[in-house]
C-alpha positions as CSV (number, residue, x, y, z in Angstrom):
1,M,0.2,-0.3,0.0
2,K,3.2,2.8,0.8
3,D,4.6,1.4,-2.8
4,H,1.0,2.0,-4.5
5,I,1.0,5.9,-1.9
6,T,5.1,6.4,-2.5
7,E,4.2,6.2,-7.2
8,L,1.0,8.3,-7.0
9,K,3.1,10.9,-5.2
10,Q,5.8,10.5,-7.8
11,T,3.6,10.6,-11.1
12,I,1.8,14.1,-9.7
13,A,4.6,15.0,-9.2
14,T,6.2,14.4,-12.7
15,M,2.5,15.9,-13.8
16,T,3.1,19.1,-12.1
17,T,6.7,19.0,-14.0
18,N,5.3,18.5,-17.0
19,M,2.1,21.3,-17.1
20,S,4.6,23.9,-15.7
21,E,7.1,23.2,-19.1
22,V,3.9,23.4,-21.1
23,L,2.5,26.5,-19.4
24,S,5.9,28.0,-20.2
25,Y,5.7,26.4,-23.6
26,D,2.6,28.2,-24.3
27,K,3.4,32.2,-22.6
28,R,6.5,31.6,-25.3
29,L,4.1,31.0,-27.9
30,T,1.6,33.4,-26.9
31,E,4.4,36.5,-26.7
32,I,5.9,35.0,-30.0
33,E,2.3,35.9,-31.6
34,N,2.5,39.0,-30.2
35,A,5.9,40.4,-32.0
36,L,4.9,38.8,-35.2
37,R,1.2,40.8,-34.4
38,S,3.2,44.1,-34.1
39,R,6.3,43.9,-36.9
40,P,5.0,45.5,-40.1
41,V,4.1,42.4,-43.0
42,T,7.1,43.1,-45.9
43,E,6.4,40.9,-49.2
44,P,9.5,38.2,-49.4
45,Q,11.3,39.6,-52.1
46,V,12.6,36.6,-54.9
47,A,15.5,37.5,-56.6
48,M,15.2,36.3,-60.0
49,S,17.9,34.0,-62.1
50,A,18.9,35.5,-65.9
51,N,17.0,32.5,-67.4
52,T,14.1,32.9,-64.9
53,T,10.8,34.4,-66.9
54,D,8.8,37.1,-65.6
55,H,5.5,36.0,-67.0
56,S,3.5,38.5,-65.3
57,A,6.1,41.6,-66.4
58,Q,5.2,40.2,-69.7
59,H,1.3,39.9,-69.4
60,Y,1.4,44.1,-68.7
61,T,3.9,45.4,-71.4
62,T,1.4,43.2,-73.7
63,A,-1.7,45.0,-72.3
64,Q,-0.3,48.5,-72.4
65,S,1.0,47.6,-75.5
66,S,-2.6,46.5,-76.9
67,R,-4.6,50.0,-75.0
68,E,-1.8,52.2,-76.7
69,G,-2.6,50.5,-80.0
70,S,-6.3,50.5,-79.7
71,G,-6.2,54.5,-78.5
72,S,-4.1,55.7,-81.5
73,N,-6.8,53.8,-83.4
74,K,-9.6,55.2,-82.7
75,D,-11.5,56.0,-85.3
76,T,-11.0,54.4,-88.4
77,K,-13.6,54.8,-90.6
78,K,-12.6,55.7,-94.1
79,V,-15.5,57.6,-95.8
80,L,-16.9,60.8,-94.3
81,L,-20.4,61.3,-95.8
82,I,-20.8,65.3,-95.1
83,G,-23.8,67.5,-96.2
84,D,-27.5,68.7,-95.6
85,S,-30.6,67.5,-94.0
86,N,-31.1,64.8,-96.9
87,L,-28.9,62.6,-95.2
88,K,-31.0,62.8,-91.9
89,Y,-32.1,59.3,-92.8
90,V,-29.0,57.8,-93.8
91,N,-28.1,54.3,-90.9
92,T,-24.5,54.0,-90.2
93,R,-25.8,50.9,-89.7
94,G,-24.7,48.7,-92.2
95,L,-22.3,50.7,-94.0
96,Q,-18.7,50.6,-94.3
97,D,-16.2,52.0,-92.4
98,T,-18.7,55.0,-93.0
99,I,-19.0,59.0,-90.8
100,V,-22.3,60.8,-91.6
101,M,-22.8,63.4,-90.1
102,T,-25.9,65.8,-90.9
103,R,-25.7,69.2,-91.0
104,P,-29.2,71.4,-91.8
105,G,-29.8,74.2,-93.5
106,R,-26.1,73.8,-94.7
107,R,-24.8,75.5,-98.4
108,L,-21.8,74.6,-99.7
109,K,-20.4,77.5,-98.0
110,D,-21.2,76.3,-94.5
111,I,-19.6,73.0,-95.6
112,S,-16.0,74.2,-97.0
113,Q,-15.5,75.8,-93.7
114,E,-16.4,73.3,-91.2
115,L,-14.0,71.3,-93.6
116,D,-11.9,74.1,-93.3
117,T,-11.3,73.9,-89.6
118,T,-11.4,69.7,-89.5
119,D,-8.3,67.6,-89.2
120,L,-8.8,64.7,-91.5
121,Q,-5.9,63.3,-90.5
122,S,-6.7,62.8,-87.4
123,Y,-9.0,60.1,-88.8
124,S,-8.0,57.7,-91.3
125,H,-10.8,58.8,-94.3
126,V,-9.9,58.0,-98.2
127,H,-12.4,59.3,-99.3
128,V,-14.7,63.0,-98.4
129,V,-18.2,62.1,-100.4
130,V,-20.0,66.1,-100.0
131,H,-23.8,66.2,-100.6
132,A,-25.0,70.0,-101.2
133,G,-25.9,72.7,-102.9
134,T,-30.2,72.1,-102.4
135,N,-29.9,75.5,-100.1
136,D,-27.8,77.1,-102.5
137,I,-30.8,77.9,-104.8
138,T,-33.0,80.8,-104.2
139,E,-36.6,81.6,-106.0
140,R,-35.0,84.9,-107.6
141,D,-31.9,85.3,-109.7
142,D,-30.9,81.2,-111.2
143,E,-27.8,82.8,-112.9
144,H,-26.7,84.0,-109.9
145,D,-27.1,80.7,-107.7
146,I,-25.8,78.7,-110.6
147,A,-22.8,80.7,-110.5
148,N,-22.5,80.2,-106.7
149,I,-22.4,77.4,-106.8
150,G,-19.8,76.9,-109.2
151,K,-17.7,79.3,-106.8
152,E,-18.2,77.9,-103.6
153,A,-17.8,73.9,-105.5
154,K,-14.5,75.0,-106.3
155,R,-14.0,76.1,-103.2
156,L,-14.9,73.4,-101.5
157,C,-12.2,71.5,-103.4
158,T,-9.9,73.5,-103.4
159,I,-9.1,73.9,-99.5
160,V,-9.7,69.7,-99.7
161,K,-7.1,68.9,-101.6
162,D,-4.8,71.6,-100.7
163,K,-5.1,71.0,-97.0
164,H,-5.6,67.0,-97.2
165,P,-4.1,65.6,-100.4
166,R,-4.6,62.4,-100.1
167,V,-8.0,62.8,-99.7
168,K,-9.9,61.6,-102.6
169,L,-13.5,64.3,-102.6
170,A,-16.4,63.4,-104.2
171,L,-19.0,65.8,-105.2
172,S,-22.7,64.3,-104.1
173,G,-26.0,65.8,-107.5
174,I,-28.6,67.5,-106.5
175,W,-31.9,66.4,-107.3
176,A,-36.0,67.7,-107.8
177,D,-38.5,68.1,-104.8
178,R,-41.5,69.9,-104.5
179,A,-39.8,73.0,-103.9
180,L,-37.2,72.8,-106.3
181,P,-38.1,71.8,-110.3
182,A,-35.9,69.8,-112.7
183,A,-35.4,73.0,-114.4
184,K,-32.9,75.0,-111.0
185,V,-31.7,71.5,-110.5
186,D,-30.0,69.7,-113.9
187,P,-27.9,73.8,-114.4
188,A,-26.8,72.8,-110.7
189,N,-26.2,69.6,-111.5
190,A,-24.0,70.6,-114.6
191,A,-21.9,73.4,-112.2
192,L,-21.6,70.2,-110.2
193,R,-20.0,67.8,-112.6
194,R,-18.3,70.6,-114.6
195,V,-16.0,71.7,-111.2
196,A,-15.9,67.9,-110.3
197,D,-14.8,67.2,-114.0
198,E,-11.3,70.3,-113.8
199,R,-10.3,69.9,-110.0
200,R,-10.1,65.8,-110.8
201,V,-12.9,65.1,-107.8
202,L,-15.0,62.4,-108.4
203,Y,-18.9,63.0,-109.2
204,V,-22.2,61.1,-107.9
205,D,-24.9,61.8,-110.5
206,N,-28.2,61.4,-108.2
207,E,-30.4,63.3,-110.6
208,G,-31.7,60.5,-112.2
209,S,-32.5,58.8,-109.5
210,F,-35.4,60.0,-107.6
211,Q,-37.6,60.9,-110.4
212,Y,-39.1,59.0,-113.5
213,R,-38.1,59.5,-117.1
214,N,-40.9,61.9,-117.8
215,G,-39.3,64.1,-115.1
216,Q,-42.1,63.7,-113.2
217,L,-40.8,62.9,-108.7
218,D,-41.1,58.7,-107.6
219,E,-43.2,59.8,-104.5
220,S,-42.2,56.4,-103.0
221,L,-38.8,57.9,-102.6
222,Y,-39.6,61.3,-100.7
223,D,-41.1,62.1,-97.5
224,R,-44.5,63.4,-96.9
225,D,-43.3,67.3,-97.4
226,R,-42.2,65.7,-101.0
227,L,-38.8,68.4,-99.3
228,H,-36.5,64.8,-98.1
229,I,-35.7,61.5,-99.2
230,S,-37.5,58.9,-96.7
231,R,-36.5,56.9,-93.8
232,R,-36.2,53.6,-95.9
233,R,-36.7,53.9,-99.5
234,G,-35.6,57.1,-100.2
235,A,-32.3,57.0,-98.9
236,S,-31.4,53.7,-99.4
237,R,-31.3,54.4,-103.0
238,L,-29.4,57.3,-102.1
239,V,-26.5,54.6,-100.7
240,S,-27.0,52.8,-103.8
241,T,-26.1,55.4,-105.8
242,I,-23.1,57.0,-103.4
243,N,-22.0,53.1,-103.7
244,E,-21.4,53.2,-107.1
245,V,-18.6,55.9,-106.9
246,V,-17.7,54.8,-103.1
247,P,-17.7,52.1,-101.5
248,I,-19.8,52.2,-97.9
249,L,-21.5,49.5,-98.6
250,P,-19.9,45.9,-96.8
251,T,-18.5,43.2,-99.8
252,Q,-19.7,39.6,-100.2
253,Q,-16.2,39.6,-98.8
254,D,-16.6,41.7,-95.6
255,T,-19.2,39.9,-94.9
256,A,-18.5,36.4,-94.9
257,T,-15.3,36.9,-92.7
258,R,-17.4,39.0,-90.5
259,T,-19.5,36.1,-90.1
260,D,-17.0,33.6,-89.8
261,S,-15.3,35.8,-86.7
262,R,-18.5,35.7,-85.3
263,R,-19.2,32.0,-85.3
264,T,-15.7,31.8,-84.7
265,T,-15.3,33.8,-81.2
266,M,-18.7,33.1,-79.6
267,P,-19.3,29.7,-77.6
268,L,-21.6,27.2,-78.6
269,L,-23.7,25.9,-76.4
270,R,-24.7,21.9,-76.6
271,G,-28.1,21.4,-76.0
272,V,-29.5,24.9,-76.1
273,R,-31.0,26.3,-78.8
274,T,-30.1,29.9,-79.5
275,R,-31.4,32.9,-82.5
276,D,-28.0,35.5,-82.9
277,T,-29.3,37.7,-85.1
278,S,-25.8,38.9,-85.5
279,L,-24.6,35.8,-87.6
280,Q,-27.8,36.6,-90.1
281,T,-26.2,37.4,-93.0
282,W,-26.1,40.6,-94.8
283,R,-28.5,42.0,-97.2
284,P,-29.2,44.8,-99.5
285,Y,-29.0,47.3,-97.7
286,T,-32.7,49.4,-95.8
287,M,-32.5,52.5,-93.2
288,Q,-33.1,51.0,-89.9
289,V,-36.3,53.0,-88.1
290,M,-35.0,55.3,-85.6
């Protein structure tokens, strides 16, 4: 019995010693944790050898170059179509690399002044198509109006060709409407065509596009006021006529390339039926309802 008691006392003493050691270790761990919390955290510096490739740096450089490249090509349009209110229904959707600037009520002189102060070199315009002249014709002096149209057309050609020699200019002829009879339109277009020939610029002949052979207006191509061309058929006819001289509609090759690129970049989901109208093939240009 005494031996058993002695053995228990030794066991208790050993346990007490062990507990003291455990408490000592716990106190030390607490001190170490507090020291680590108070110390500022720094990222370890990893030294790379000459053969080590820094992929993150390469990715940043590539991304930055990509952004700069996209920034330098903010505007990749190749055709600028600018003119009076008859362009108001020409929607750039469906056109190929074309900017449309509508200037209601403007005359040739006004368009010349705007182009004189426009830095076309900041864009990538290859062609500039100017449709103006209707507002230059008054009800008073026909001879003066025709002479003025010729003078302003020459001034327009000089401004564009002197400031932007690489740009190809096209003058777009006018057409008759309810307030503008063919008797006034014919000599105006003759003046525009003559300037185009003299200055070696392109000319878009719209004269016979909006009327029948007998000279009567094709009212299906006009708005209700019969002063402006209609949103759908009229604007479509104008775009088609311009496209014969300056390409502004996508070709079949452009259409096929665009469609193929969209198909390859869009994932296909098995078992899910989807309808993506962006993959539809191009159709003859028709104006979109705004």
